[in-house]
N, CA, C and O of each residue as an XYZ file, in Angstrom:
780
protein
N     100.912    106.227    -22.604
C     102.095    106.095    -23.561
C     101.377    106.072    -24.926
O     100.403    105.347    -25.127
N     101.880    106.866    -25.820
C     101.247    106.910    -27.114
C     101.779    105.733    -28.091
O     102.863    105.192    -27.869
N     101.053    105.407    -29.062
C     101.290    104.330    -29.805
C     102.607    104.367    -30.627
O     103.240    103.379    -30.999
N     102.919    105.700    -30.854
C     104.431    105.963    -31.594
C     105.461    105.542    -30.528
O     106.405    104.840    -30.892
N     105.351    105.922    -29.223
C     106.356    105.698    -28.317
C     106.495    104.200    -28.088
O     107.599    103.665    -27.991
N     105.360    103.547    -28.007
C     105.285    102.098    -27.874
C     106.052    101.294    -28.961
O     106.853    100.408    -28.665
N     105.731    101.688    -30.356
C     106.405    101.243    -31.513
C     107.886    101.577    -31.585
O     108.683    100.852    -32.179
N     108.238    102.731    -30.943
C     109.706    103.211    -31.028
C     110.407    102.357    -29.902
O     111.539    101.934    -30.132
N     109.794    102.079    -28.692
C     110.424    101.283    -27.709
C     110.522     99.800    -28.188
O     111.525     99.162    -27.867
N     109.620     99.257    -28.878
C     109.602     97.996    -29.456
C     110.886     97.889    -30.406
O     111.717     97.001    -30.214
N     111.006     98.732    -31.334
C     112.068     98.866    -32.277
C     113.326     98.904    -31.581
O     114.207     98.099    -31.882
N     113.514     99.867    -30.571
C     114.752     99.815    -30.058
C     115.124     98.643    -29.253
O     116.327     98.403    -29.148
N     114.282     97.884    -28.675
C     114.575     96.613    -28.121
C     115.044     95.640    -29.048
O     116.051     94.978    -28.797
N     114.292     95.477    -30.262
C     114.669     94.566    -31.233
C     116.055     94.921    -31.822
O     116.807     93.994    -32.124
N     116.446     96.230    -32.008
C     117.744     96.591    -32.382
C     118.692     96.049    -31.436
O     119.642     95.400    -31.874
N     118.543     96.250    -30.085
C     119.434     95.806    -29.105
C     119.748     94.317    -29.207
O     120.876     93.826    -29.234
N     118.557     93.658    -29.261
C     118.657     92.207    -29.327
C     119.541     91.634    -30.507
O     120.442     90.810    -30.359
N     119.123     92.224    -31.750
C     119.888     91.858    -32.986
C     121.398     92.230    -32.810
O     122.247     91.362    -33.009
N     121.742     93.453    -32.455
C     123.085     93.872    -32.489
C     123.942     93.254    -31.291
O     125.153     93.056    -31.387
N     123.229     92.989    -30.219
C     123.798     92.411    -29.063
C     124.114     90.948    -29.187
O     125.006     90.415    -28.528
N     123.311     90.279    -30.102
C     123.574     88.856    -30.397
C     124.776     88.802    -31.336
O     125.646     87.936    -31.246
N     124.772     89.769    -32.233
C     125.739     89.728    -33.248
C     127.196     90.256    -32.903
O     128.158     90.039    -33.640
N     127.268     90.940    -31.766
C     128.615     91.580    -31.414
C     129.752     90.548    -31.319
O     130.834     90.797    -31.849
N     129.560     89.514    -30.726
C     130.727     88.399    -30.595
C     131.391     88.107    -31.903
O     132.582     87.809    -32.000
N     130.534     88.212    -32.932
C     131.020     87.761    -34.334
C     131.897     88.809    -34.942
O     132.531     88.535    -35.962
N     131.982     90.045    -34.363
C     132.851     91.019    -35.013
C     134.446     90.934    -34.735
O     135.270     91.550    -35.411
N     134.735     90.173    -33.760
C     136.222     89.951    -33.481
C     136.473     88.469    -33.483
O     136.045     87.698    -32.624
N     137.205     88.135    -34.528
C     137.595     86.612    -34.471
C     138.899     86.438    -33.634
O     139.645     87.370    -33.338
N     139.086     85.115    -33.282
C     140.220     84.844    -32.442
C     141.479     84.763    -33.597
O     141.249     84.695    -34.804
N     142.601     84.778    -33.114
C     143.853     84.812    -34.003
C     144.841     83.953    -33.539
O     144.827     83.606    -32.359
N     145.774     83.529    -34.375
C     146.814     82.621    -33.960
C     147.907     83.534    -33.254
O     148.395     84.498    -33.845
N     148.256     83.191    -31.992
C     149.340     83.895    -31.225
C     150.730     83.282    -31.598
O     151.659     84.014    -31.937
N     150.843     82.022    -31.534
C     152.192     81.341    -31.752
C     152.014     79.968    -32.362
O     150.909     79.429    -32.431
N     153.157     79.406    -32.811
C     153.217     78.161    -33.505
C     154.442     77.444    -33.099
O     155.453     78.115    -32.891
N     154.476     76.100    -32.955
C     155.785     75.312    -32.863
C     155.722     74.242    -33.968
O     154.935     73.300    -33.878
N     156.528     74.388    -34.970
C     157.453     75.375    -35.202
C     156.956     76.848    -35.693
O     155.862     76.992    -36.238
N     157.728     77.778    -35.486
C     157.244     79.191    -35.685
C     157.325     79.441    -37.276
O     157.943     78.680    -38.022
N     156.696     80.487    -37.678
C     156.699     80.825    -39.038
C     158.074     81.145    -39.466
O     158.685     81.976    -38.796
N     158.692     80.563    -40.566
C     160.020     80.798    -41.109
C     161.127     80.200    -40.315
O     162.298     80.541    -40.483
N     160.741     79.287    -39.431
C     161.822     78.739    -38.520
C     162.693     77.645    -39.327
O     162.208     77.046    -40.287
N     163.934     77.436    -38.901
C     164.670     76.534    -39.464
C     165.156     75.643    -38.430
O     165.960     76.052    -37.592
N     164.670     74.312    -38.432
C     164.939     73.208    -37.358
C     166.086     72.439    -37.714
O     166.394     72.146    -38.869
N     166.724     72.114    -36.650
C     167.892     71.069    -36.894
C     167.461     69.737    -37.036
O     168.170     68.973    -37.691
N     166.341     69.303    -36.494
C     165.714     68.006    -36.602
C     164.174     68.139    -36.780
O     163.535     69.149    -36.484
N     163.643     66.961    -37.317
C     162.239     66.961    -37.642
C     161.505     67.139    -36.297
O     161.972     66.628    -35.280
N     160.420     67.820    -36.276
C     159.489     67.800    -35.087
C     158.708     66.472    -34.908
O     158.439     65.697    -35.826
N     158.388     66.316    -33.628
C     157.391     65.208    -33.473
C     155.973     65.604    -33.443
O     155.041     64.803    -33.520
N     155.859     66.858    -33.328
C     154.274     67.226    -33.301
C     154.418     68.753    -33.646
O     155.476     69.356    -33.462
N     153.191     69.387    -34.200
C     152.998     70.723    -34.460
C     152.022     71.199    -33.548
O     151.007     70.551    -33.292
N     152.312     72.423    -32.991
C     151.326     73.057    -31.978
C     150.965     74.419    -32.434
O     151.832     75.154    -32.907
N     149.754     74.789    -32.319
C     149.265     76.097    -32.612
C     148.557     76.610    -31.442
O     147.683     75.943    -30.889
N     148.961     77.961    -30.982
C     148.173     78.575    -29.873
C     147.451     79.734    -30.367
O     147.985     80.532    -31.136
N     146.141     79.870    -29.914
C     145.200     80.909    -30.270
C     144.945     81.815    -29.294
O     145.305     81.513    -28.156
N     144.372     82.927    -29.487
C     144.155     84.089    -28.482
C     142.775     83.784    -27.607
O     142.393     84.529    -26.703
N     142.175     82.728    -27.965
C     140.964     82.247    -27.053
C     140.771     80.787    -27.446
O     141.325     80.266    -28.414
N     139.893     80.142    -26.568
C     139.585     78.736    -26.881
C     138.958     78.508    -28.282
O     138.103     79.267    -28.740
N     139.433     77.416    -28.939
C     138.760     77.174    -30.215
C     137.860     76.101    -30.017
O     137.989     75.374    -29.032
N     136.890     75.909    -30.916
C     135.841     74.810    -30.788
C     136.527     73.570    -31.015
O     137.483     73.486    -31.786
N     136.021     72.519    -30.305
C     136.563     71.233    -30.299
C     136.200     70.464    -31.623
O     136.712     69.371    -31.865
N     135.356     71.030    -32.421
C     134.870     70.413    -33.660
C     135.529     71.196    -34.704
O     135.902     72.352    -34.502
N     135.691     70.533    -35.917
C     136.222     71.273    -37.123
C     137.657     71.514    -37.263
O     138.053     71.946    -38.345
N     138.476     71.297    -36.335
C     139.851     71.498    -36.517
C     140.553     70.647    -37.483
O     140.329     69.437    -37.494
N     141.404     71.199    -38.313
C     142.170     70.600    -39.270
C     143.470     71.037    -39.427
O     143.632     72.249    -39.566
N     144.521     70.239    -39.436
C     145.945     70.743    -39.491
C     146.635     69.772    -40.481
O     146.563     68.565    -40.247
N     147.229     70.173    -41.453
C     148.198     69.371    -42.233
C     149.662     70.015    -42.333
O     149.906     71.220    -42.284
N     150.473     69.103    -42.464
C     151.845     69.649    -42.850
C     152.449     68.960    -44.112
O     152.674     67.751    -44.177
N     152.677     69.822    -45.063
C     152.851     69.358    -46.447
C     154.391     69.812    -46.730
O     154.956     70.746    -46.161
N     154.952     68.967    -47.719
C     156.202     69.256    -48.304
C     155.921     69.756    -49.703
O     154.773     69.864    -50.132
N     157.012     70.062    -50.411
C     156.983     70.683    -51.804
C     156.059     69.766    -52.776
O     155.482     70.255    -53.747
N     155.976     68.463    -52.448
C     155.351     67.551    -53.432
C     153.852     67.453    -53.071
O     153.070     66.869    -53.821
N     153.459     68.035    -51.907
C     152.066     67.839    -51.411
C     151.911     66.784    -50.394
O     150.801     66.660    -49.874
N     152.817     66.057    -50.063
C     152.583     65.014    -49.065
C     152.291     65.637    -47.693
O     152.855     66.625    -47.223
N     151.382     64.951    -47.159
C     150.961     65.282    -45.767
C     151.742     64.530    -44.750
O     151.692     63.303    -44.822
N     152.435     65.064    -43.841
C     153.247     64.436    -42.896
C     152.410     64.244    -41.493
O     152.965     63.645    -40.572
N     151.210     64.702    -41.347
C     150.512     64.661    -40.125
C     150.193     63.150    -39.866
O     149.722     62.466    -40.775
N     150.451     62.629    -38.623
C     150.211     61.231    -38.255
C     148.978     60.900    -37.442
O     148.757     59.753    -37.054
N     148.185     61.914    -37.192
C     147.004     61.581    -36.378
C     146.091     62.810    -36.388
O     146.413     63.852    -36.960
N     144.827     62.625    -35.666
C     143.909     63.743    -35.521
C     144.466     64.804    -34.599
O     145.277     64.525    -33.716
N     144.000     66.073    -34.827
C     144.340     67.171    -33.995
C     143.754     67.019    -32.535
O     142.607     66.582    -32.444
N     144.431     67.336    -31.414
C     143.933     67.442    -30.128
C     143.899     68.818    -29.713
O     144.870     69.542    -29.932
N     142.800     69.273    -29.094
C     142.495     70.498    -28.624
C     142.446     70.633    -27.257
O     141.706     69.878    -26.627
N     143.238     71.630    -26.571
C     143.224     71.882    -25.270
C     142.984     73.272    -24.910
O     143.933     73.952    -24.518
N     141.806     73.770    -25.003
C     141.407     75.135    -24.766
C     141.874     75.971    -26.050
O     141.248     75.822    -27.100
N     142.818     76.731    -25.995
C     143.250     77.590    -27.287
C     144.366     77.007    -27.901
O     144.913     77.690    -28.767
N     144.911     75.704    -27.608
C     145.984     75.103    -28.128
C     145.563     73.859    -28.915
O     144.879     72.956    -28.433
N     146.053     73.891    -30.227
C     145.732     72.651    -31.146
C     147.097     71.933    -31.440
O     148.041     72.574    -31.902
N     147.179     70.707    -31.188
C     148.412     69.889    -31.359
C     148.122     68.746    -32.303
O     147.043     68.160    -32.217
N     149.052     68.388    -33.222
C     148.854     67.198    -34.101
C     150.235     66.620    -34.011
O     151.209     67.350    -33.825
N     150.344     65.198    -34.151
C     151.563     64.482    -34.167
C     152.041     64.378    -35.652
O     151.220     64.458    -36.565
N     153.254     64.216    -35.866
C     153.911     64.249    -37.254
C     154.663     62.963    -37.429
O     155.287     62.449    -36.500
N     154.595     62.447    -38.641
C     155.300     61.292    -38.968
C     156.813     61.414    -38.765
O     157.419     62.478    -38.891
N     157.365     60.263    -38.448
C     158.870     60.312    -38.307
C     159.592     60.216    -39.660
O     158.968     59.795    -40.634
N     160.826     60.571    -39.760
C     161.472     60.498    -41.045
C     161.301     61.739    -41.995
O     161.610     61.654    -43.184
N     160.866     62.748    -41.514
C     160.769     63.974    -42.336
C     162.163     64.380    -42.794
O     163.041     64.548    -41.947
N     162.430     64.557    -44.189
C     163.730     64.898    -44.570
C     164.042     66.312    -44.528
O     163.115     67.109    -44.380
N     165.208     66.711    -44.636
C     165.524     68.027    -44.800
C     165.011     68.692    -45.917
O     165.365     68.354    -47.047
N     164.128     69.704    -45.706
C     163.299     70.225    -46.892
C     162.478     71.372    -46.250
O     162.538     71.661    -45.055
N     161.719     71.983    -47.154
C     160.782     72.996    -46.751
C     159.316     72.369    -46.555
O     158.904     71.403    -47.198
N     158.643     73.009    -45.645
C     157.299     72.562    -45.277
C     156.334     73.692    -45.141
O     156.712     74.862    -45.194
N     155.114     73.354    -44.970
C     154.109     74.380    -44.818
C     152.948     73.848    -43.939
O     152.333     72.883    -44.391
N     152.598     74.317    -42.828
C     151.566     74.055    -41.965
C     150.458     74.810    -42.550
O     150.515     76.021    -42.764
N     149.343     73.989    -42.830
C     148.009     74.613    -43.189
C     147.067     74.328    -42.159
O     146.754     73.151    -41.975
N     146.547     75.265    -41.432
C     145.662     74.952    -40.428
C     144.210     75.775    -40.632
O     144.123     76.865    -41.196
N     143.206     75.102    -40.113
C     141.955     75.702    -40.154
C     141.184     75.270    -38.860
O     141.047     74.074    -38.600
N     140.705     76.210    -38.090
C     139.953     76.015    -36.711
C     138.682     76.780    -36.874
O     138.513     77.653    -37.725
N     137.713     76.351    -35.909
C     136.550     77.290    -35.649
C     136.868     78.005    -34.353
O     137.153     77.441    -33.297
N     136.781     79.394    -34.564
C     137.102     80.171    -33.385
C     136.074     80.071    -32.354
O     135.157     79.258    -32.476
N     136.172     80.873    -31.313
C     135.140     80.751    -30.183
C     133.944     81.438    -30.551
O     132.929     81.153    -29.917
N     133.872     82.366    -31.539
C     132.730     82.935    -31.930
C     131.958     82.294    -33.086
O     130.981     82.843    -33.596
N     132.462     81.051    -33.496
C     131.727     80.164    -34.546
C     132.197     80.241    -35.949
O     131.773     79.475    -36.813
N     133.089     81.183    -36.179
C     133.620     81.427    -37.504
C     134.854     80.667    -37.739
O     135.681     80.592    -36.830
N     135.073     80.060    -38.943
C     136.315     79.424    -39.372
C     137.385     80.464    -39.704
O     137.160     81.432    -40.431
N     138.565     80.208    -39.129
C     139.670     80.781    -39.475
C     140.800     79.912    -39.837
O     140.936     78.784    -39.364
N     141.664     80.484    -40.739
C     142.781     79.580    -41.289
C     144.091     80.337    -41.460
O     144.191     81.532    -41.184
N     145.173     79.532    -41.964
C     146.393     80.329    -42.198
C     147.458     79.170    -42.457
O     147.291     77.958    -42.320
N     148.663     79.902    -42.893
C     149.806     79.009    -43.421
C     150.902     79.408    -42.673
O     151.028     80.588    -42.346
N     151.841     78.420    -42.314
C     153.087     78.650    -41.549
C     154.260     77.828    -42.335
O     154.275     76.597    -42.331
N     155.155     78.547    -42.953
C     156.177     77.875    -43.600
C     157.388     77.730    -42.606
O     157.714     78.616    -41.817
N     157.988     76.569    -42.726
C     159.182     76.321    -41.999
C     160.052     75.377    -42.639
O     159.591     74.747    -43.591
N     161.466     75.135    -42.201
C     162.278     74.211    -42.910
C     162.944     73.337    -41.936
O     163.044     73.649    -40.749
N     163.430     72.170    -42.465
C     164.364     71.282    -41.542
C     165.565     71.224    -42.263
O     165.578     71.092    -43.487
N     166.726     71.327    -41.472
C     167.981     71.321    -42.027
C     168.352     72.492    -43.032
O     168.154     73.677    -42.764
N     168.918     72.030    -44.233
C     169.201     72.873    -45.298
C     168.161     73.415    -46.150
O     168.350     74.373    -46.899
N     166.946     72.731    -46.020
C     165.773     73.159    -46.774
C     165.404     74.524    -46.727
O     165.805     75.235    -45.806
N     164.675     74.962    -47.635
C     164.081     76.326    -47.664
C     162.590     76.360    -47.280
O     161.788     75.575    -47.788
N     162.256     77.241    -46.418
C     160.674     77.366    -46.158
C     159.878     77.535    -47.401
O     160.240     78.352    -48.247
N     158.851     76.833    -47.552
C     157.929     76.944    -48.730
C     157.529     78.380    -48.822
O     157.160     78.997    -47.823
N     157.599     78.924    -50.020
C     157.006     80.329    -50.114
C     156.045     80.250    -51.276
O     156.131     79.388    -52.150
N     155.120     81.198    -51.240
C     154.113     81.315    -52.341
C     154.245     82.711    -53.085
O     154.616     83.768    -52.575
N     153.849     82.482    -54.446
C     154.150     83.707    -55.243
C     152.960     84.836    -54.955
O     153.141     86.043    -55.118
N     151.828     84.295    -54.540
C     150.731     85.088    -54.052
C     150.574     85.127    -52.619
O     150.919     84.162    -51.938
N     150.048     86.235    -52.075
C     149.777     86.295    -50.566
C     148.657     85.241    -50.384
O     147.687     85.124    -51.132
N     148.936     84.450    -49.228
C     148.022     83.536    -48.812
C     146.652     84.268    -48.282
O     146.698     85.355    -47.706
N     145.586     83.654    -48.501
C     144.339     84.170    -47.811
C     143.561     82.824    -47.307
O     144.037     81.697    -47.440
N     142.397     83.084    -46.759
C     141.805     81.960    -46.020
C     141.383     80.884    -46.998
O     141.336     79.726    -46.581
N     141.088     81.133    -48.185
C     140.737     80.107    -49.092
C     141.928     79.331    -49.544
O     141.800     78.135    -49.809
N     143.065     79.926    -49.648
C     144.287     79.306    -50.058
C     144.623     78.255    -48.984
O     144.801     77.066    -49.249
N     144.698     78.793    -47.741
C     145.145     77.956    -46.527
C     144.148     76.772    -46.412
O     144.541     75.713    -45.921
N     142.923     76.908    -46.831
C     142.042     75.781    -46.608
C     141.795     74.903    -47.781
O     140.875     74.085    -47.797
N     142.692     75.097    -48.840
C     142.404     74.266    -50.030
C     142.509     72.795    -49.881
O     141.737     72.047    -50.481
N     143.508     72.334    -49.043
C     143.816     71.006    -48.802
C     143.177     70.549    -47.552
O     143.328     69.373    -47.221
N     142.558     71.263    -46.906
C     141.863     70.953    -45.541
C     140.286     70.762    -45.698
O     139.477     71.609    -45.321
N     139.957     69.593    -46.277
C     138.601     69.339    -46.653
C     137.727     69.069    -45.644
O     136.526     69.022    -45.908
N     138.180     68.854    -44.362
C     137.196     68.408    -43.284
C     136.247     69.653    -42.860
O     135.166     69.492    -42.295
N     136.739     70.792    -43.173
C     135.789     71.872    -42.806
C     135.151     72.606    -43.941
O     134.838     73.790    -43.812
N     134.946     71.944    -45.050
C     134.236     72.574    -46.245
C     132.942     73.255    -46.018
O     132.608     74.196    -46.740
N     132.206     72.834    -45.064
C     130.992     73.622    -44.906
C     130.912     74.567    -43.738
O     129.853     75.021    -43.304
N     132.149     74.838    -43.246
C     132.058     75.738    -42.072
C     131.876     77.243    -42.543
O     131.282     78.063    -41.844
N     132.414     77.538    -43.742
C     132.273     78.960    -44.306
C     130.785     79.300    -44.318
O     130.409     80.362    -43.822
N     129.866     78.382    -44.901
C     128.437     78.752    -44.920
C     127.729     78.995    -43.527
O     126.754     79.729    -43.372
N     128.353     78.283    -42.555
C     127.796     78.424    -41.254
C     127.769     79.844    -40.781
O     126.810     80.254    -40.126
N     128.830     80.644    -41.101
C     128.981     81.990    -40.586
C     127.886     82.874    -41.262
O     127.367     83.810    -40.654
N     127.566     82.556    -42.492
C     126.625     83.374    -43.276
C     125.151     83.027    -42.777
O     124.259     83.872    -42.715
N     125.008     81.770    -42.449
C     123.774     81.273    -41.789
C     123.361     81.900    -40.585
O     122.220     82.313    -40.376
N     124.457     81.969    -39.682
C     124.354     82.610    -38.325
C     123.884     84.070    -38.527
O     122.993     84.533    -37.815
N     124.462     84.769    -39.464
C     123.970     86.262    -39.678
C     122.571     86.254    -39.903
O     121.840     86.991    -39.242
N     122.084     85.415    -40.860
C     120.660     85.370    -41.344
C     119.853     84.946    -40.148
O     118.874     85.631    -39.851
N     120.162     83.881    -39.428
C     119.372     83.526    -38.343
C     119.294     84.571    -37.261
O     118.243     84.737    -36.641
N     120.336     85.256    -37.025
C     120.362     86.384    -35.953
C     119.256     87.501    -36.533
O     118.435     88.012    -35.771
N     119.316     87.811    -37.891
C     118.423     88.881    -38.334
C     117.041     88.334    -38.240
O     116.159     89.100    -37.853
N     116.738     87.086    -38.551
C     115.408     86.618    -38.547
C     114.927     86.657    -37.012
O     113.858     87.162    -36.671
N     115.705     86.153    -36.263
C     115.515     86.149    -34.742
C     115.016     87.545    -34.216
O     113.980     87.751    -33.585
N     116.013     88.509    -34.625
C     115.552     89.994    -34.212
C     114.307     90.411    -34.792
O     113.471     90.981    -34.091
N     114.083     90.153    -36.153
C     112.764     90.466    -36.590
C     111.616     89.866    -35.925
O     110.578     90.495    -35.722
N     111.785     88.719    -35.602
C     110.702     87.866    -34.918
C     110.369     88.530    -33.519
O     109.239     88.774    -33.096
N     111.532     88.765    -32.906
C     111.439     89.491    -31.650
C     110.713     90.753    -31.631
O     109.881     91.002    -30.758
N     111.014     91.576    -32.596
C     110.392     92.878    -32.725
C     109.031     92.800    -33.091
O     108.247     93.626    -32.625
N     108.583     91.782    -33.981
C     107.083     91.564    -34.324
C     106.288     91.113    -33.107
O     105.168     91.532    -32.816
N     107.122     90.047    -32.305
C     106.296     89.639    -31.131
C     106.146     90.782    -30.118
O     105.040     90.944    -29.603
N     107.152     91.575    -29.793
C     107.004     92.768    -28.942
C     105.856     93.793    -29.393
O     105.058     94.283    -28.593
N     105.867     94.039    -30.673
C     104.939     95.020    -31.155
C     103.520     94.350    -30.993
O     102.653     95.104    -30.551
N     103.172     93.154    -31.258
C     102.049     92.464    -31.133
C     101.568     92.483    -29.686
O     100.401     92.771    -29.419
N     102.495     92.167    -28.727
C     102.282     92.072    -27.360
C     101.801     93.427    -26.754
O     100.839     93.566    -26.000
N     102.622     94.384    -27.205
C     102.210     95.875    -26.679
C     100.879     96.337    -27.304
O     100.097     96.999    -26.622
N     100.613     96.027    -28.511
C      99.312     96.420    -29.121
C      98.215     95.648    -28.474
O      97.118     96.187    -28.329
N      98.436     94.370    -28.057
C      97.411     93.570    -27.297
C      97.108     94.256    -25.965
O      95.948     94.498    -25.628
N      98.208     94.578    -25.183
C      98.123     95.030    -23.844
C      97.542     96.492    -23.914
O      96.929     96.910    -22.931
N      97.695     97.268    -24.988
C      97.343     98.648    -24.969
C      96.062     98.860    -25.637
O      95.653    100.011    -25.790
N      95.340     97.775    -26.083
C      94.226     98.051    -26.924
C      93.057     98.567    -26.084
O      92.970     98.170    -24.922
N      92.216     99.359    -26.538
C      91.107     99.996    -25.740
C      90.161     98.890    -25.132
O      89.800     97.899    -25.767
N      89.836     99.142    -23.957
C      88.879     98.123    -23.346
C      87.532     98.700    -23.700
O      87.326     99.913    -23.660
N      86.579     97.780    -24.061
C      85.149     98.084    -24.392
C      84.326     97.325    -23.332
O      84.733     96.228    -22.950
N      83.282     97.808    -22.879
C      82.328     97.117    -21.971
C      81.442     96.076    -22.859
O      81.023     96.341    -23.985
N      81.265     95.070    -22.294
C      80.346     94.054    -22.961
C      78.908     94.409    -22.610
O      78.555     94.575    -21.443
N      78.110     94.518    -23.622
C      76.547     94.838    -23.372
C      75.942     93.638    -22.808
O      76.109     92.488    -23.213
N      75.156     94.059    -21.741
C      74.409     92.944    -21.023
C      73.003     92.827    -21.598
O      72.513     93.844    -22.090
N      72.349     91.771    -21.589
C      70.856     91.684    -22.168
C      70.119     92.667    -21.308
O      70.299     92.750    -20.093
N      69.237     93.448    -22.029
C      68.348     94.373    -21.383
C      68.894     95.829    -21.175
O      68.195     96.771    -20.802
N      70.187     95.891    -21.452
C      70.844     97.189    -21.419
C      70.446     98.064    -22.659
O      70.470     97.599    -23.799
N      70.084     99.335    -22.381
C      69.751    100.264    -23.477
C      70.899    101.130    -23.922
O      71.731    101.581    -23.134
N      70.906    101.342    -25.219
C      72.078    102.223    -25.625
C      71.962    103.548    -25.097
O      70.853    104.072    -24.988
N      73.069    104.162    -24.743
C      73.020    105.532    -24.132
C      72.283    106.626    -24.990
O      71.872    107.654    -24.450
N      72.134    106.408    -26.229
C      71.512    107.428    -27.009
C      70.132    107.216    -27.320
O      69.535    108.053    -27.998
N      69.490    106.059    -26.845
C      68.247    105.870    -27.140
C      67.245    106.673    -26.242
O      67.510    106.703    -25.040
N      66.294    107.227    -26.615
C      65.264    107.991    -25.947
C      63.859    107.313    -26.106
O      62.863    107.829    -25.598
């Protein structure tokens, strides 16, 4: 096998390792349903808020708040996670008004995802925003996950560095195994050209 083919094989293996490890990061989990649902008008205040995702979410880093127009958070405890469902208890006595569920979780691929769910109780109007919500808007008041965004970028860098290290190691191993073997001269041997 020529050195070019060996190098080409090592490069192909390195590419497969890098892109194979990065493939799960291309599709994030998503919110499938919520209770209350987006835009729902409830007759009575809920006792809890529940979010259901397309896959299991990580048990660390989940944050959910339920705020009214004044910014008061009505969540009464820490989120509980059961596979792909995140649930939080809500304080009693929520008046008829508009509310917004702001959530942020770490999806099964390690990336944070977030969103907003407006709803209303009684005659209240669901909270609406003048600008379209994005991930940074939804996470503004959810400070328990402030470092999660950087972990996604760090993961990409680590995968790239790992792929490069694998390629270098494979190349070095193949060169070592394919190097020409030379006979060790023994004492008293004469060189073949000597006459």
